[in-house]
C-alpha positions as CSV (number, residue, x, y, z in Angstrom):
1,M,164.2,104.7,150.8
2,S,163.4,105.4,147.0
3,A,159.5,105.5,146.3
4,R,159.1,102.3,145.1
5,P,157.4,103.2,140.9
6,L,153.4,103.1,140.9
7,P,153.3,99.7,138.3
8,V,152.6,101.3,134.4
9,S,150.5,99.9,132.2
10,T,148.7,101.1,128.6
11,P,145.6,102.9,127.9
12,G,144.0,100.5,126.1
13,E,145.0,97.2,128.3
14,Q,143.4,98.9,131.1
15,G,140.5,99.0,129.5
16,V,141.0,103.5,128.8
17,D,140.6,104.9,125.1
18,A,143.7,107.6,124.5
19,R,142.0,109.3,121.9
20,G,139.6,110.6,125.4
21,I,142.3,111.9,126.7
22,Q,143.8,113.2,124.0
23,A,140.8,115.3,123.5
24,F,141.0,116.7,127.0
25,L,145.3,117.3,126.8
26,D,143.3,119.4,123.7
27,A,139.8,121.7,125.2
28,V,142.8,122.2,128.3
29,E,145.3,123.2,126.1
30,T,143.4,125.4,123.4
31,A,141.0,126.2,127.0
32,P,142.6,130.4,126.8
33,N,142.3,130.7,131.5
34,I,143.2,126.7,131.8
35,E,147.3,126.6,132.9
36,P,148.0,123.4,132.6
37,H,151.2,122.3,134.6
38,S,150.6,117.7,135.0
39,L,148.0,115.2,134.5
40,M,148.5,111.5,136.0
41,I,145.3,108.8,135.3
42,L,145.2,105.6,137.2
43,R,143.4,102.5,136.2
44,H,142.4,100.1,138.1
45,G,145.8,100.7,140.5
46,R,148.0,101.1,136.7
47,L,149.3,104.5,136.0
48,V,148.0,105.2,132.2
49,A,149.5,107.9,131.6
50,S,151.5,111.4,133.2
51,G,152.9,114.6,131.9
52,W,153.5,118.0,133.1
53,W,153.8,120.1,131.1
54,A,158.0,122.2,131.1
55,P,158.8,124.0,132.5
56,Y,156.9,122.0,134.9
57,T,158.0,118.6,136.2
58,A,156.7,115.3,137.8
59,D,159.5,115.5,140.9
60,R,158.9,119.2,141.8
61,P,156.1,120.0,144.9
62,H,153.8,121.9,143.5
63,L,151.3,124.6,146.1
64,L,148.2,122.2,146.4
65,Y,145.7,125.5,148.3
66,S,143.0,123.3,149.6
67,L,143.9,120.7,148.8
68,S,145.9,120.6,151.3
69,K,143.0,119.6,153.7
70,S,142.3,115.9,152.3
71,F,146.5,115.4,153.8
72,T,144.6,116.8,156.8
73,S,141.5,114.5,157.1
74,T,143.5,111.0,156.5
75,A,145.6,112.8,159.6
76,A,143.3,113.4,161.8
77,G,140.9,109.8,160.5
78,L,144.4,108.0,162.0
79,A,144.0,109.6,164.7
80,V,140.9,108.7,165.7
81,A,142.1,104.7,165.4
82,E,145.6,105.6,167.4
83,G,142.7,107.0,169.9
84,L,144.3,110.9,169.6
85,L,140.4,112.1,168.5
86,D,137.0,111.7,169.2
87,L,134.5,113.2,166.6
88,D,132.2,113.8,169.3
89,A,134.1,115.7,171.5
90,P,133.7,118.9,171.9
91,V,135.9,121.7,170.3
92,I,136.8,123.4,173.6
93,S,138.0,120.1,175.6
94,Y,141.1,119.7,173.5
95,F,142.4,123.2,174.8
96,P,141.3,124.2,178.4
97,E,143.3,126.9,178.7
98,F,140.6,129.2,177.1
99,E,137.5,127.2,178.9
100,A,137.6,131.2,180.7
101,D,137.4,133.3,177.2
102,I,134.7,130.5,175.3
103,T,130.9,131.6,176.5
104,A,128.6,131.5,173.9
105,P,127.0,127.7,174.4
106,S,127.0,127.8,169.9
107,S,131.0,128.1,170.5
108,R,131.0,125.2,173.6
109,G,128.8,123.2,172.3
110,M,130.9,122.5,168.6
111,L,132.0,119.0,168.1
112,V,134.9,118.0,166.1
113,R,133.1,116.5,163.5
114,H,131.0,119.8,163.1
115,V,134.6,121.4,162.1
116,A,136.0,118.6,160.6
117,S,132.9,118.5,157.7
118,M,132.6,122.6,157.8
119,A,129.2,122.6,160.1
120,S,130.5,124.6,162.1
121,G,127.4,127.4,161.9
122,H,129.0,130.4,160.8
123,L,127.8,131.1,157.4
124,A,131.2,132.8,156.1
125,E,135.3,132.4,156.1
126,T,136.0,133.6,159.4
127,W,140.2,133.5,158.7
128,T,140.3,137.3,159.1
129,E,138.1,137.8,162.4
130,A,139.9,135.3,164.3
131,L,143.5,136.5,163.2
132,A,142.1,139.6,164.8
133,H,140.9,138.6,168.1
134,D,144.2,136.3,168.3
135,R,146.8,136.7,165.4
136,A,149.1,134.5,167.9
137,E,146.7,131.3,168.7
138,P,143.5,130.9,165.5
139,V,142.2,128.2,167.8
140,R,141.4,131.1,170.4
141,G,140.6,133.3,168.0
142,F,138.1,131.1,166.4
143,L,136.5,130.3,169.1
144,L,135.8,134.0,170.3
145,I,133.8,134.0,167.3
146,P,130.0,132.6,168.1
147,P,128.6,130.1,165.3
148,D,125.0,132.3,163.6
149,R,123.9,129.0,163.9
150,D,123.8,125.7,165.9
151,P,126.5,123.7,164.9
152,G,125.9,121.0,162.2
153,T,123.2,122.2,160.6
154,V,124.6,124.4,157.9
155,F,127.9,125.0,155.7
156,A,130.5,127.6,155.4
157,Y,133.3,127.3,153.7
158,N,135.8,128.3,156.6
159,Q,139.5,128.0,157.2
160,P,139.7,128.4,160.6
161,A,137.9,125.0,161.4
162,T,140.2,122.8,158.9
163,Y,143.0,125.1,161.0
164,T,142.0,123.6,164.3
165,L,141.3,120.0,163.2
166,A,145.1,119.8,162.1
167,A,144.9,121.6,165.7
168,I,143.9,119.4,167.2
169,V,146.2,116.7,165.5
170,Q,149.1,118.5,166.1
171,R,148.4,118.6,170.3
172,Q,147.7,115.2,170.8
173,S,150.6,114.0,168.6
174,G,152.8,116.3,169.0
175,Q,154.5,116.5,166.4
176,S,153.9,119.2,163.5
177,L,150.9,116.6,160.7
178,T,154.2,116.8,158.6
179,Q,156.6,114.3,161.4
180,Y,153.0,112.8,161.8
181,L,152.1,111.6,158.7
182,R,155.5,110.7,157.2
183,P,155.9,107.0,158.9
184,R,151.8,106.6,158.9
185,L,151.0,107.9,155.8
186,F,154.0,109.3,153.1
187,D,156.7,106.9,153.6
188,P,153.8,103.3,154.0
189,L,152.9,105.3,150.2
190,G,156.3,105.6,148.4
191,I,155.0,110.4,148.8
192,G,158.6,111.3,148.5
193,E,158.9,114.9,149.2
194,A,155.9,117.2,151.3
195,V,156.0,119.8,153.2
196,W,153.6,122.4,154.7
197,V,153.5,126.6,155.8
198,Q,153.7,126.7,158.7
199,H,151.8,129.1,161.2
200,P,154.5,131.4,163.4
201,R,153.7,129.0,166.0
202,G,155.7,126.7,164.4
203,R,152.2,124.6,163.3
204,D,151.9,123.5,159.7
205,L,148.5,124.9,158.5
206,G,146.6,122.3,157.3
207,F,144.1,124.2,155.8
208,T,146.4,125.0,152.9
209,G,150.0,125.7,152.3
210,L,151.4,121.8,151.7
211,H,153.7,121.4,148.8
212,A,153.6,118.0,147.4
213,A,154.5,116.1,143.6
214,T,152.0,115.0,141.5
215,D,152.4,111.8,142.1
216,A,152.2,112.3,145.9
217,V,148.3,113.4,145.1
218,A,147.6,110.3,142.9
219,R,148.6,107.9,145.3
220,L,146.8,110.0,148.2
221,G,143.3,108.5,146.0
222,Q,144.6,105.3,145.0
223,L,144.9,104.7,149.2
224,Y,141.3,105.9,148.9
225,L,139.6,104.5,146.1
226,Q,140.9,100.7,147.9
227,D,139.3,101.2,150.4
228,G,142.5,102.3,153.2
229,V,144.8,99.2,151.9
230,W,147.9,100.1,150.1
231,E,149.7,97.1,149.2
232,G,148.6,93.9,150.8
233,R,149.0,96.8,154.5
234,R,145.6,98.0,156.0
235,V,147.1,102.0,156.4
236,L,143.8,104.1,157.2
237,P,141.1,102.3,158.4
238,S,138.0,101.2,156.3
239,S,135.9,102.9,158.0
240,W,137.7,106.4,157.2
241,V,137.8,106.1,154.0
242,A,133.9,106.0,153.9
243,Q,133.0,108.9,156.7
244,A,135.3,111.3,155.0
245,T,134.5,110.8,151.7
246,R,130.8,110.3,151.8
247,P,128.2,113.7,152.3
248,H,127.3,115.6,156.0
249,I,126.6,118.5,154.9
250,A,124.9,120.7,151.9
251,T,126.4,122.2,149.6
252,V,123.2,123.9,147.9
253,G,124.3,127.7,147.2
254,F,127.2,127.2,148.3
255,R,128.6,130.6,145.7
256,A,124.8,131.3,144.6
257,G,125.2,132.6,141.1
258,D,128.2,131.2,139.8
259,P,127.1,128.0,138.1
260,V,129.7,125.4,139.7
261,P,127.3,122.2,140.2
262,D,130.6,120.0,141.3
263,W,130.7,122.6,144.4
264,Q,126.4,121.5,144.9
265,Q,127.2,117.5,145.6
266,G,127.6,118.0,150.0
267,Y,131.1,118.1,152.0
268,G,132.4,115.4,153.5
269,Y,135.7,115.5,156.4
270,Q,137.4,117.6,153.9
271,F,136.3,116.3,150.8
272,W,134.0,117.4,148.4
273,G,131.6,115.2,146.7
274,S,131.0,115.1,143.1
275,R,128.7,114.5,139.8
276,H,130.7,111.8,139.7
277,G,132.6,110.0,142.8
278,Y,134.0,112.2,144.9
279,R,137.4,115.0,145.4
280,G,140.2,116.9,147.1
281,D,140.6,120.2,145.6
282,G,142.7,123.7,145.9
283,A,142.4,126.8,144.5
284,Y,143.5,127.0,141.0
285,G,143.2,123.9,139.8
286,Q,145.2,121.9,142.1
287,F,142.6,118.0,142.3
288,C,142.3,114.6,143.7
289,V,139.9,112.7,141.5
290,V,138.4,109.7,142.8
291,L,135.5,108.0,140.5
292,P,134.6,104.4,142.7
293,E,132.9,103.5,139.9
294,H,135.4,103.6,137.8
295,D,138.6,102.6,139.5
296,A,140.0,105.4,138.4
297,V,142.0,108.8,140.5
298,I,142.8,111.6,138.6
299,A,145.4,114.6,140.0
300,T,146.1,117.4,138.5
301,T,147.6,120.6,139.2
302,A,146.8,124.0,137.2
303,A,146.5,127.5,136.8
304,T,143.1,128.9,136.5
305,E,140.5,130.4,138.0
306,Q,137.9,128.4,136.2
307,M,138.0,125.1,138.3
308,Q,134.2,123.8,137.1
309,Q,135.2,124.6,132.7
310,L,138.7,121.5,133.8
311,L,136.2,119.5,135.6
312,D,133.4,119.3,132.7
313,A,136.5,118.4,131.0
314,M,137.2,115.7,132.9
315,W,133.9,114.8,132.9
316,G,133.1,115.7,129.0
317,H,136.4,113.7,127.6
318,L,138.4,111.6,130.2
319,L,134.8,110.1,131.9
320,P,133.4,108.6,128.6
321,A,137.0,106.8,128.2
322,L,137.1,105.1,131.1
323,G,136.0,101.0,129.8
324,P,135.6,97.5,130.3
325,A,139.3,96.3,130.2
326,P,141.2,95.2,127.8
327,L,140.6,97.3,124.4
328,T,142.3,95.5,122.1
329,G,144.1,96.9,119.1
330,R,144.5,100.1,120.5
331,D,148.8,100.6,120.4
332,D,148.7,103.3,117.5
333,E,146.4,105.1,119.7
334,D,148.2,104.1,123.0
335,K,151.8,105.2,121.3
336,A,150.7,108.5,119.9
337,L,149.2,109.8,123.5
338,Q,153.0,108.7,124.9
339,H,154.8,111.1,122.7
340,R,151.9,113.9,123.3
341,L,152.9,113.0,127.0
342,E,156.8,112.7,126.8
343,R,156.5,116.2,125.6
344,L,153.8,118.7,126.8
345,A,155.1,122.4,126.9
346,L,154.0,125.7,127.9
347,P,154.6,128.3,125.0
348,P,157.4,130.5,125.9
349,V,156.1,134.0,125.3
350,A,156.9,135.7,121.9
351,A,159.9,138.0,122.1
352,D,163.1,138.4,120.7
353,A,166.1,138.1,122.9
354,A,167.8,140.9,121.6
355,P,167.4,144.2,123.2
356,G,165.9,147.2,121.7
357,L,167.9,149.0,124.0
358,R,172.0,148.3,124.7
359,S,172.4,150.1,127.6
360,A,170.6,149.2,131.4
361,I,167.8,150.4,132.4
362,R,166.0,151.1,135.7
363,L,162.6,150.6,135.9
364,T,159.8,152.1,138.1
365,P,156.3,151.2,138.6
366,Q,152.8,152.8,136.3
367,G,151.9,155.1,139.0
368,G,154.6,155.9,141.3
369,H,153.1,151.5,143.0
370,C,152.3,147.8,141.5
371,P,149.0,147.8,142.5
372,E,149.1,143.7,142.4
373,Q,152.7,143.5,144.1
374,P,153.5,146.7,146.5
375,T,156.4,144.8,147.2
376,L,158.5,145.4,144.1
377,T,160.2,148.7,143.0
378,A,161.7,148.2,140.5
379,V,162.6,146.0,137.5
380,E,166.3,146.5,135.9
381,V,167.4,145.3,132.9
382,A,170.9,144.9,132.2
383,H,173.6,143.6,129.8
384,E,176.6,141.0,131.0
385,D,178.6,138.4,128.9
386,G,176.0,138.5,126.0
387,T,172.9,138.0,128.7
388,W,170.4,140.1,128.9
389,S,168.8,140.1,132.8
390,M,165.9,141.4,134.4
391,T,166.1,142.0,138.2
392,L,162.9,142.5,140.1
393,V,163.5,144.8,143.0
394,E,162.1,144.9,146.9
395,G,163.3,147.7,148.8
396,E,166.5,145.1,149.4
397,D,166.2,141.6,148.0
398,R,166.5,141.6,144.0
399,L,165.3,138.5,142.1
400,V,167.8,138.4,138.9
401,L,166.7,136.0,136.4
402,R,167.7,136.3,132.3
403,L,165.9,136.9,130.0
404,P,166.0,133.8,126.8
405,G,163.5,135.2,124.0
406,S,160.8,132.3,123.0
407,A,162.3,130.3,125.5
408,W,162.0,129.3,129.4
409,A,165.3,130.0,131.0
410,V,165.0,127.4,134.9
411,E,166.9,129.1,137.9
412,E,166.6,127.0,141.2
413,D,167.7,129.6,143.0
414,P,167.6,131.9,145.8
415,L,163.7,130.3,144.4
416,P,162.6,128.1,141.8
417,T,161.5,130.3,138.6
418,A,161.3,129.4,135.0
419,T,161.9,133.3,132.8
420,S,160.4,133.6,129.8
421,G,160.6,137.1,127.0
422,G,162.3,139.9,125.7
423,W,161.6,142.8,123.5
424,T,158.1,142.4,121.8
425,T,159.0,146.0,119.6
426,P,162.1,148.0,120.7
427,D,160.6,149.5,123.1
428,T,158.4,147.0,124.9
429,L,159.8,144.0,127.2
430,S,157.1,141.3,128.5
431,A,158.3,138.7,130.3
432,D,156.6,135.7,132.3
433,V,157.6,134.5,134.9
434,L,156.9,131.2,136.6
435,F,157.6,130.2,140.3
436,L,157.8,126.8,139.9
437,E,156.6,125.8,143.1
438,T,153.2,127.2,142.5
439,P,150.6,127.9,140.2
440,H,151.4,131.8,139.7
441,R,153.0,133.4,137.0
442,L,153.4,137.0,136.3
443,T,153.9,138.9,134.5
444,I,155.8,141.7,134.0
445,T,155.7,144.5,131.4
446,G,158.1,147.7,131.2
447,T,158.6,150.2,128.4
448,P,162.0,152.0,128.6
449,G,160.1,155.7,126.5
450,T,158.5,155.8,130.4
451,G,161.1,154.8,132.7
452,T,158.1,152.8,133.8
453,F,156.9,149.6,134.2
454,T,153.4,146.9,135.2
455,A,153.4,144.5,137.1
456,H,150.0,141.5,137.0
457,W,149.2,137.9,138.1
458,H,147.7,135.6,135.5
459,T,146.1,133.7,139.2
460,T,147.4,135.8,142.2
461,P,147.8,134.3,145.1
462,L,145.9,134.0,148.1
463,H,149.3,134.2,150.3
464,V,150.1,138.2,150.2
465,G,154.0,139.4,150.6
466,P,157.9,139.5,149.5
467,L,158.1,136.7,146.1
468,S,160.3,134.7,148.6
469,R,157.5,133.9,149.6
470,H,156.4,132.0,146.7
471,R,158.2,128.7,146.9
472,A,157.8,125.2,149.2
473,P,159.5,125.7,152.4
474,R,163.1,125.4,153.6
475,A,162.6,122.4,155.4
476,R,163.3,120.3,152.2
477,Y,162.8,116.7,153.5
478,D,165.4,113.8,153.5
479,P,164.7,110.3,153.3
480,N,167.7,109.0,154.7
481,E,166.0,111.5,158.6
482,R,162.8,109.6,160.2
483,P,161.1,111.9,163.5
């Protein structure tokens, strides 16, 4: 089944000033610490602007990090509607095999609604501690950590809370989250490939790890904007839309000392309140921003540690552009915007594809160890059939990448990458590797004169491991297969 395209309109027809979108593009493209990957803007149910910064593309899944949580919330809302989940039931009631182990009254009193709203009573992140207690079953490990306060009284951004919510849905449904959501959410909304990283027990993580296209993010936001209705069919209960997107716990003081006002607006059921509307968000700029007062949705993927700056650019440029429809006499501005959106691209490394040396070389980590990617043991540079390549060596694993100079060379196997770079001086190799299904860019700098290299992540992956991990899981979506 092929997905039905989103209805398309021009910005002017839907009351959106294209000049505001141009200003937003200027802001994110000139910001030294923001690397945009995609943008989709919907207004009055119509797609008015969309673009991908090449070599990123519209159909490629992108790691959403904690934006995954909002999809988990949606699964929980569907499970509540089907009678599989009770928000007022104790969490422990869904894991009776742990009854004898969980003795702390505060742990036993933790309700499903508390984990749904990050109000388990803990004062800090507990994922590492939960795994230390029980790596095989993090829910048990989490429940073995007595909350610092009464559940429901304090907020802490705590991954095991979402993991536990996801585990209950999967246990009650007998399916993974992706299996459960496919006929209930993904197919009705026309969402194609969506694959989730799993815990070794075969359970979708829930709190992170979902890989999906920007289109999926935009469609989820539009579903919530439309009160759970899609193309005239109710997909999600209206009551869940209202519950999930209103604050249940205050977040004032979260990241104290860091000027992040959009993280001070309260937390719902795996959705954040915002200064405008509400949002799902994931590390490094994965956003699903829903603006009910403006009948608009903004979806982005990016690579930035300055997420507040990215939201500020939305509020400063996109929000003022949302006015009454239609805006007449804006054909030229709309066409200029479309022309720009079709040509978005990340600048390649300024380098010469012709090498500063004439023979193959092998570089080892400067200082004997690569601190930002410890698995990386060597970089080999070689010439064959007129083409130079760079091989990243991790023990027995080898990732061979073309060095195209000032361009991007895209590879699909063994994992999706785009590489740009070559020789910036006769004795300096510089190359950037984009892991195209993630927000991550790795810069390799080599000096044949010393026989060494360094490696630097621009946004550090939150899940450590070999480079082969930086892709969507290999269980791919088959549109002809049904659970």
